[in-house]
C-alpha positions as CSV (number, residue, x, y, z in Angstrom):
1,X,16.6,24.9,-18.7
2,X,14.9,24.7,-15.3
3,X,15.6,21.7,-13.1
4,X,14.7,20.8,-9.5
5,X,17.2,18.7,-7.6
6,X,15.8,15.9,-5.5
7,X,17.4,14.7,-2.2
8,X,19.3,12.0,-4.0
9,X,20.6,14.5,-6.6
10,X,18.3,13.4,-9.3
11,X,17.5,16.4,-11.6
12,X,13.9,16.7,-12.8
13,X,13.2,19.0,-15.7
14,X,10.1,21.2,-15.6
15,X,8.3,23.9,-17.5
16,X,5.8,26.5,-16.3
17,X,3.3,28.3,-18.5
18,X,0.6,30.9,-17.6
19,X,-0.8,32.2,-14.4
20,X,-3.6,31.3,-12.0
21,X,-4.5,28.1,-10.2
22,X,-1.5,25.7,-10.6
23,X,-2.1,22.4,-12.4
24,X,0.6,19.7,-12.3
25,X,0.5,17.3,-15.2
26,X,1.8,13.7,-14.6
27,X,2.6,11.7,-17.7
28,X,2.6,7.9,-18.3
29,X,5.7,5.9,-19.3
30,X,8.0,6.8,-22.2
31,X,6.7,10.0,-23.9
32,X,7.5,12.3,-21.0
33,X,5.7,15.7,-20.5
34,X,5.5,16.1,-24.3
35,X,2.2,14.0,-24.3
36,X,0.6,17.1,-22.7
37,X,1.7,19.6,-25.4
38,X,-1.8,20.5,-26.3
39,X,-2.8,21.3,-22.7
40,X,-0.6,24.4,-23.0
41,X,-3.6,26.1,-24.4
42,X,-5.0,26.2,-20.9
43,X,-2.2,28.7,-19.9
44,X,-4.5,31.7,-20.5
45,X,-6.5,30.6,-17.4
46,X,-4.1,28.5,-15.2
47,X,-0.5,28.1,-14.2
48,X,0.6,24.9,-15.9
49,X,3.4,22.8,-14.6
50,X,4.8,20.1,-16.8
51,X,7.7,17.9,-15.8
52,X,9.5,14.7,-16.8
53,X,9.6,11.8,-14.4
54,X,12.8,10.3,-13.4
55,X,14.5,8.6,-16.4
56,X,12.2,10.3,-18.9
57,X,12.7,13.2,-21.3
58,X,15.3,15.7,-20.0
59,X,15.2,14.4,-16.4
60,X,18.1,12.3,-15.1
61,X,17.6,8.7,-14.1
62,X,19.1,8.7,-10.6
63,X,20.1,5.7,-8.7
64,X,17.0,5.2,-6.5
65,X,14.6,2.4,-7.7
66,X,11.3,3.9,-8.8
67,X,8.2,3.5,-6.7
68,X,4.9,5.3,-6.9
69,X,5.5,6.8,-3.5
70,X,8.9,8.2,-4.5
71,X,7.5,9.7,-7.7
72,X,4.6,11.3,-5.7
73,X,7.1,12.8,-3.3
74,X,9.0,14.3,-6.3
75,X,5.9,16.4,-7.0
76,X,6.0,17.8,-3.5
77,X,9.7,18.7,-4.0
78,X,8.8,20.5,-7.3
79,X,6.0,22.4,-5.6
80,X,8.2,23.3,-2.7
81,X,10.9,24.6,-5.0
82,X,8.3,26.8,-6.8
83,X,6.8,28.0,-3.5
84,X,3.4,26.6,-4.5
85,X,1.3,25.7,-1.5
86,X,-1.5,23.9,-3.2
87,X,-2.1,22.6,-6.8
88,X,-4.5,20.6,-9.0
89,X,-2.8,17.3,-9.8
90,X,-3.7,15.8,-13.2
91,X,-2.5,12.3,-14.1
92,X,-2.9,10.5,-17.4
93,X,-3.0,6.7,-17.6
94,X,-0.3,5.2,-15.4
95,X,0.6,8.7,-14.4
96,X,-2.7,8.7,-12.5
97,X,-1.2,6.3,-9.9
98,X,1.3,9.0,-9.0
99,X,-1.4,11.7,-8.9
100,X,-3.5,9.6,-6.6
101,X,-0.6,8.8,-4.3
102,X,0.3,12.5,-4.0
103,X,-3.3,13.3,-3.1
104,X,-3.3,10.6,-0.5
105,X,0.1,11.6,1.0
106,X,-0.5,15.3,0.8
107,X,-4.2,16.1,0.8
108,X,-3.5,19.6,2.2
109,X,-1.5,20.3,-0.9
110,X,-4.1,19.0,-3.4
111,X,-6.6,21.5,-4.7
112,X,-8.3,18.8,-6.8
113,X,-7.4,15.5,-8.5
114,X,-8.0,14.9,-12.2
115,X,-7.4,11.4,-13.5
116,X,-7.7,10.5,-17.2
117,X,-7.8,6.8,-18.2
118,X,-6.6,5.9,-14.8
119,X,-7.3,3.3,-12.1
120,X,-6.9,2.5,-8.4
121,X,-5.7,-1.0,-9.0
122,X,-5.1,-3.2,-12.1
123,X,-7.8,-5.9,-12.5
124,X,-8.3,-6.3,-16.2
125,X,-6.6,-8.3,-18.9
126,X,-6.2,-5.3,-21.3
127,X,-4.5,-3.1,-18.8
128,X,-2.3,-5.9,-17.4
129,X,-1.2,-6.8,-20.9
130,X,-0.4,-3.1,-21.7
131,X,1.8,-2.7,-18.7
132,X,3.5,-6.1,-19.1
133,X,4.2,-5.2,-22.7
134,X,5.9,-2.0,-21.6
135,X,8.0,-4.0,-19.1
136,X,8.9,-6.6,-21.7
137,X,10.0,-4.0,-24.2
138,X,12.0,-2.2,-21.6
139,X,13.7,-5.4,-20.5
140,X,15.0,-6.0,-24.1
141,X,15.8,-2.3,-24.5
142,X,13.3,-1.6,-27.2
143,X,12.1,1.7,-25.9
144,X,12.4,3.4,-29.3
145,X,9.9,0.9,-30.7
146,X,7.5,1.7,-27.9
147,X,8.0,5.4,-28.5
148,X,7.2,4.9,-32.2
149,X,4.0,3.0,-31.4
150,X,2.9,5.6,-28.9
151,X,3.8,8.5,-31.2
152,X,1.6,7.1,-33.9
153,X,-1.3,6.3,-31.6
154,X,-1.2,9.6,-29.7
155,X,-0.8,12.1,-32.5
156,X,-3.4,14.7,-33.4
157,X,-1.4,16.8,-35.9
158,X,1.1,15.3,-38.3
159,X,4.0,17.0,-36.6
160,X,3.0,15.4,-33.2
161,X,4.2,12.0,-34.3
162,X,7.8,13.1,-34.9
163,X,7.9,15.2,-31.7
164,X,6.5,12.4,-29.5
165,X,8.9,9.9,-31.0
166,X,12.0,12.1,-30.7
167,X,11.2,12.9,-27.1
168,X,10.2,9.4,-26.0
169,X,12.8,7.3,-27.6
170,X,15.5,8.3,-25.1
171,X,13.6,7.2,-22.0
172,X,15.7,5.0,-19.8
173,X,14.7,1.3,-20.1
174,X,15.2,0.6,-16.4
175,X,13.0,3.6,-15.4
176,X,10.3,2.5,-17.8
177,X,10.4,-1.0,-16.5
178,X,10.2,0.1,-12.9
179,X,7.4,2.6,-13.5
180,X,5.3,0.0,-15.4
181,X,5.9,-2.6,-12.7
182,X,5.0,-0.2,-9.9
183,X,1.8,0.8,-11.8
184,X,0.9,-2.9,-12.3
185,X,1.0,-3.6,-8.6
186,X,-0.3,-0.3,-7.3
187,X,-3.5,-0.4,-5.2
188,X,-5.1,2.7,-3.7
189,X,-8.6,1.2,-3.5
190,X,-8.5,0.7,0.3
191,X,-7.5,4.4,0.7
192,X,-9.9,6.0,-1.7
193,X,-12.3,7.0,1.1
194,X,-9.6,9.5,2.1
195,X,-9.9,11.5,-1.1
196,X,-11.9,14.4,0.3
197,X,-10.9,16.9,-2.4
198,X,-12.8,17.2,-5.7
199,X,-12.0,14.3,-8.0
200,X,-12.6,14.2,-11.8
201,X,-12.4,10.9,-13.7
202,X,-12.1,11.2,-17.5
203,X,-12.4,8.2,-19.9
204,X,-12.8,7.9,-23.6
205,X,-16.3,6.5,-24.5
206,X,-14.6,3.8,-26.7
207,X,-12.2,2.5,-24.1
208,X,-14.9,0.3,-22.5
209,X,-12.4,-2.0,-20.9
210,X,-11.4,0.9,-18.6
211,X,-14.9,2.1,-17.6
212,X,-15.3,-0.2,-14.7
213,X,-12.3,1.4,-13.0
214,X,-14.6,4.3,-12.1
215,X,-16.6,2.0,-9.7
216,X,-14.2,2.1,-6.6
217,X,-14.0,5.9,-6.9
218,X,-17.8,6.1,-7.1
219,X,-18.1,3.9,-4.0
220,X,-15.5,5.6,-1.8
221,X,-14.6,9.1,-3.0
222,X,-16.9,11.7,-1.5
223,X,-16.7,14.4,-4.2
224,X,-16.5,12.8,-7.6
225,X,-17.4,13.6,-11.2
226,X,-17.1,11.2,-14.1
227,X,-16.9,12.4,-17.7
228,X,-16.8,10.3,-20.9
229,X,-15.2,11.9,-24.0
230,X,-17.4,10.9,-26.9
231,X,-15.6,9.0,-29.7
232,X,-12.4,8.8,-27.8
233,X,-10.2,5.9,-26.8
234,X,-7.4,6.0,-24.3
235,X,-5.3,8.8,-25.8
236,X,-7.5,11.6,-24.7
237,X,-5.1,14.4,-23.7
238,X,-3.3,14.6,-27.0
239,X,-6.0,13.3,-29.4
240,X,-9.1,14.9,-27.9
241,X,-7.4,17.9,-26.4
242,X,-10.2,20.4,-27.3
243,X,-12.7,18.4,-25.3
244,X,-10.3,17.4,-22.6
245,X,-9.2,21.0,-22.0
246,X,-12.8,22.1,-21.9
247,X,-13.7,19.4,-19.4
248,X,-10.8,20.5,-17.1
249,X,-11.8,24.1,-17.4
250,X,-15.5,23.5,-16.6
251,X,-14.6,21.2,-13.7
252,X,-12.3,23.7,-12.1
253,X,-14.7,26.7,-12.7
254,X,-17.5,24.7,-11.2
255,X,-15.4,24.0,-8.1
256,X,-14.6,27.7,-7.9
257,X,-18.3,28.6,-7.9
258,X,-19.0,26.0,-5.1
259,X,-16.2,27.5,-3.0
260,X,-17.5,31.0,-3.6
261,X,-21.0,30.0,-2.6
262,X,-19.8,28.5,0.7
263,X,-17.9,31.7,1.5
């Protein structure tokens, strides 16, 4: 199995599928890269890079306390290992904080930024409660319970539930706690004006408590597109994968046409 070794000897598991423009997928707490299993259908047009964050899936936990900056730097190490100069970074939910931080730290390495159900800073009761619930469950070492809840809510096909649960239940409690806490206190709003690359925000039409999180991006990001997936809640990548995959493809193809017209 392929791994990339970080500077502190933490081993991160990754998978590569397809060829073309590279897309790195960044997952939220617990389920690991498995949450993006249905995005593998994009491999006929793109080079897809899936990986497990520290303490998730097949990646080792390491001894360095997690921070969003550390996790963003891990992406750079993976890209360096794979000799990829520039990539599209796609973050889902709390994984979007890592994607944003990578784009802010390494704009020259970011082809485009795709954020699904994400935010620049937590300022709502629902999202605060969700992250604090993850922290509380991690503190009492109930990650298998969280994995079971997520597996049920994120499944599309019947077999998804078993796969999501089996992959997520082994996530390290300490890593989940630190990741949820880091996401809870993350704040990129003052830096959003530096996102000069194309940015795509995707929300489910039914997750109305998240819709206001688009506003800082609309105010500060210079090249932004916002898409709502009709009839979807928060679990867009696995549960509305046909629509989500199509939105990604259309967004990247439109950017390619813009670049071609400039040249």
